[in-house]
Structures are given as C-alpha cells and as structure tokens.
C-alpha positions as CSV (number, residue, x, y, z in Angstrom):
1,M,-96.3,23.7,-54.3
2,F,-94.9,27.1,-55.6
3,D,-94.0,28.0,-59.1
4,R,-90.4,29.6,-59.1
5,L,-90.6,33.1,-60.7
6,Y,-86.9,33.9,-60.5
7,T,-83.8,33.3,-58.3
8,L,-81.0,35.7,-59.0
9,N,-77.8,36.7,-57.3
10,E,-76.4,40.2,-57.9
11,N,-73.6,42.4,-56.6
12,C,-75.3,45.5,-55.8
13,Q,-74.1,49.0,-54.8
14,V,-75.5,50.2,-51.4
15,H,-75.3,53.7,-50.1
16,F,-75.9,54.5,-46.5
17,V,-77.1,58.1,-45.6
18,G,-77.5,59.5,-42.2
19,F,-78.7,63.0,-41.4
20,A,-80.6,65.0,-38.7
21,S,-82.7,68.1,-39.0
22,E,-84.5,70.2,-36.6
23,V,-87.5,67.8,-36.6
24,A,-86.1,64.2,-37.2
25,R,-83.2,61.9,-37.8
26,Y,-82.9,59.8,-40.9
27,D,-80.8,56.8,-41.6
28,I,-81.4,55.5,-45.0
29,A,-80.0,52.7,-47.2
30,I,-80.3,53.1,-50.9
31,V,-79.8,49.6,-52.9
32,F,-78.8,50.2,-56.5
33,T,-79.6,47.2,-58.6
34,E,-80.4,46.1,-62.1
35,Q,-83.8,44.8,-60.9
36,F,-86.9,46.8,-60.4
37,F,-86.8,48.5,-63.9
38,G,-84.0,51.0,-62.7
39,K,-85.6,52.1,-59.6
40,P,-83.3,51.9,-56.4
41,L,-84.7,50.3,-53.3
42,V,-84.8,52.9,-50.5
43,V,-85.0,51.6,-46.9
44,C,-85.5,53.5,-43.8
45,M,-83.1,51.8,-41.2
46,Q,-85.2,53.0,-38.1
47,T,-88.6,51.6,-39.3
48,G,-87.7,49.1,-41.9
49,K,-90.2,50.8,-44.3
50,S,-89.0,50.6,-48.0
51,A,-90.1,51.7,-51.4
52,L,-88.7,51.5,-55.0
53,L,-88.2,55.2,-55.8
54,S,-86.7,57.3,-58.6
55,A,-86.1,61.1,-58.4
56,E,-89.5,61.6,-60.2
57,D,-91.2,59.9,-57.3
58,L,-90.0,62.4,-54.8
59,S,-92.4,65.2,-55.7
60,N,-95.2,63.2,-54.2
61,V,-94.7,64.1,-50.6
62,D,-98.1,62.5,-49.5
63,Y,-96.8,59.2,-50.9
64,L,-93.5,59.5,-49.1
65,Q,-95.2,60.4,-45.8
66,K,-97.6,57.4,-46.1
67,T,-94.8,54.9,-47.3
68,F,-92.2,55.9,-44.7
69,N,-94.7,56.7,-42.0
70,T,-93.3,60.2,-41.3
71,Q,-95.1,62.0,-38.5
72,T,-95.4,65.3,-40.4
73,K,-95.4,66.5,-44.0
74,Q,-92.3,68.5,-43.2
75,E,-90.4,65.2,-42.4
76,A,-91.5,63.9,-45.8
77,K,-90.3,67.0,-47.5
78,E,-87.0,66.7,-45.8
79,L,-86.7,63.1,-46.9
80,S,-87.6,64.1,-50.5
81,I,-84.8,66.9,-50.3
82,L,-82.2,64.4,-49.1
83,L,-83.0,61.9,-51.7
84,Q,-83.3,64.2,-54.8
85,K,-79.6,64.2,-55.3
86,R,-79.0,60.7,-54.7
87,L,-81.7,59.0,-56.8
88,P,-81.6,58.8,-60.6
89,M,-84.0,60.2,-63.1
90,I,-85.3,57.3,-65.1
91,E,-87.5,56.9,-68.0
92,F,-90.7,55.0,-67.8
93,Q,-90.1,51.3,-68.6
94,D,-92.7,48.8,-69.5
95,Q,-92.9,46.0,-66.9
96,Y,-93.8,43.3,-69.3
C-alpha cells in the first residue's frame, strides 16, 4: 500500500532549554541529528510546534512567530535570541 522511503535508527543528541522573560516562558527541545541536511529539529514543549532551523533561519522573526504561534513579535524575537547561540550556522545543502 505504501512505498517505504526510509527507516532509520539514530542516537541523537537532545538539548532541553527552559527560560522565562517578562513576556513569556519557553521550554524548548533541540534535537541534533544527521538527518534534515544538518538542521536541528526545534520543538516547543508547551505547544508541540516544531521546525527545522539553523542559525540563519533565526533572522526571520515573522517565520518564527507563525511557526511557533507566539502571541507577539517580541516573543518571537526572544525565541530568536535564545536559539542564536544554540543552533549551528550551516551552508546550504542540496536536498537531492
């Protein structure tokens, strides 16, 4: 019924980060893996929202606000600042 594209087991490194600001609390899991062309999987533990992000992606505050469903741009900016030192800078990689 389905064509199997891949099945893979991998031991991954996961960082859990929690912080609070004057506007919001953030509980984030960052999954570092060899998959996804070098981009870690960033998961908001409160909402379950997730995205593949690198440090370069953090400059797009509108994208962060939409993806993580933050109430304000200020919250998205805080999230960007939190993640800037935790996510790698990666070069563009072709997907196929």
